[in-house]
C-alpha positions in Angstrom: 3.4 -0.7 24.9 3.3 -1.5 21.2 2.8 -5.3 21.1 -0.2 -7.5 21.0 -1.2 -8.8 24.4 -1.3 -12.6 24.9 -4.9 -13.9 25.5 -6.0 -17.2 27.1 -9.3 -19.0 27.2 -9.7 -18.0 30.8 -9.2 -14.3 30.1 -11.5 -14.1 27.0 -14.7 -13.0 28.9 -12.9 -10.2 30.7 -10.6 -9.0 28.0 -12.8 -9.3 24.9 -16.5 -9.7 25.8 -16.4 -6.9 28.5 -14.0 -4.5 26.6 -15.2 -0.9 26.3 -13.2 -0.6 23.0 -13.0 -2.9 19.9 -10.8 -5.9 20.2 -8.7 -7.5 17.5 -7.8 -11.1 18.3 -5.1 -12.9 16.3 -5.4 -16.7 16.4 -2.0 -18.2 15.7 0.5 -21.0 16.4 4.3 -21.1 16.6 4.6 -23.6 13.8 2.5 -21.6 11.4 4.6 -19.8 8.8 1.9 -17.3 7.7 1.2 -16.6 11.4 4.9 -15.6 11.8 4.5 -13.3 8.8 1.5 -11.6 10.4 3.1 -11.2 13.9 5.0 -8.0 13.1 1.9 -6.6 11.3 -0.3 -7.3 14.3 2.3 -5.7 16.6 2.5 -2.6 14.5 -1.3 -2.3 14.5 -1.3 -2.7 18.3 1.2 0.2 18.5 -0.5 2.5 16.0 -4.1 1.9 17.4 -3.2 1.9 21.1 -6.1 3.3 23.1 -8.6 2.9 20.3 -8.4 -0.9 19.7 -7.2 -3.6 22.0 -5.0 -6.0 20.1 -4.5 -9.6 21.4 -3.0 -12.8 20.3 -4.3 -16.3 21.1 -2.1 -19.4 20.6 -4.5 -22.0 19.3 -2.2 -24.9 20.6 -2.4 -23.6 24.2 -6.1 -22.5 24.1 -8.6 -24.9 22.4 -12.0 -23.6 23.8 -12.2 -20.1 22.3 -11.0 -21.1 18.7 -13.5 -23.9 18.7 -16.3 -21.5 19.9 -15.7 -19.2 17.0 -15.1 -21.9 14.4 -11.4 -21.1 13.8 -10.4 -23.7 11.1 -7.4 -22.0 9.5 -4.7 -19.8 11.0 -3.8 -17.0 11.1 -7.4 -15.8 11.6 -8.1 -12.3 12.9 -11.4 -11.7 14.5 -12.7 -8.2 15.2 -15.0 -7.8 18.2 -17.1 -4.8 19.1 -19.3 -4.8 22.2 -18.4 -8.5 22.7 -19.6 -9.6 19.3 -17.7 -10.6 16.2 -18.1 -7.9 13.5 -15.6 -9.2 10.9 -12.8 -11.6 10.3 -9.8 -12.1 8.1 -8.4 -15.6 7.4 -4.8 -15.9 6.1 -1.8 -13.6 5.9 -2.8 -10.2 4.5 -1.3 -6.8 4.1 -1.4 -4.2 6.9 -3.8 -2.1 4.8 -6.4 -5.0 4.9 -6.2 -5.1 8.7 -6.6 -1.3 8.9 -9.6 -1.5 6.6 -11.1 -4.1 8.9 -10.5 -1.8 12.0 -12.3 1.1 10.3 -15.5 -0.8 10.6 -15.3 -0.7 14.4 -13.7 2.6 15.3 
């Protein structure tokens, strides 16, 4: 597989809240430069952690409910969910190692 899975407001409950493994959600937009920088990092994480972490991407321009629910004010924002609850977040473009350190909290 190797790529982050698109996520919509309508799928959030099923894909994130009810997931048996931790879920990393990348909140992004097409016009956001730092989001474009993070895209390949998130896809690499999806490939390397496949089976241990579900990696998903939510376009904030196409989905307003979930970003509002979690207080997403700046993008890119990465939220890490475990057992349906937010366990940590990263705001802004960061190095891959920062994302890996985040994931270690949940796996």
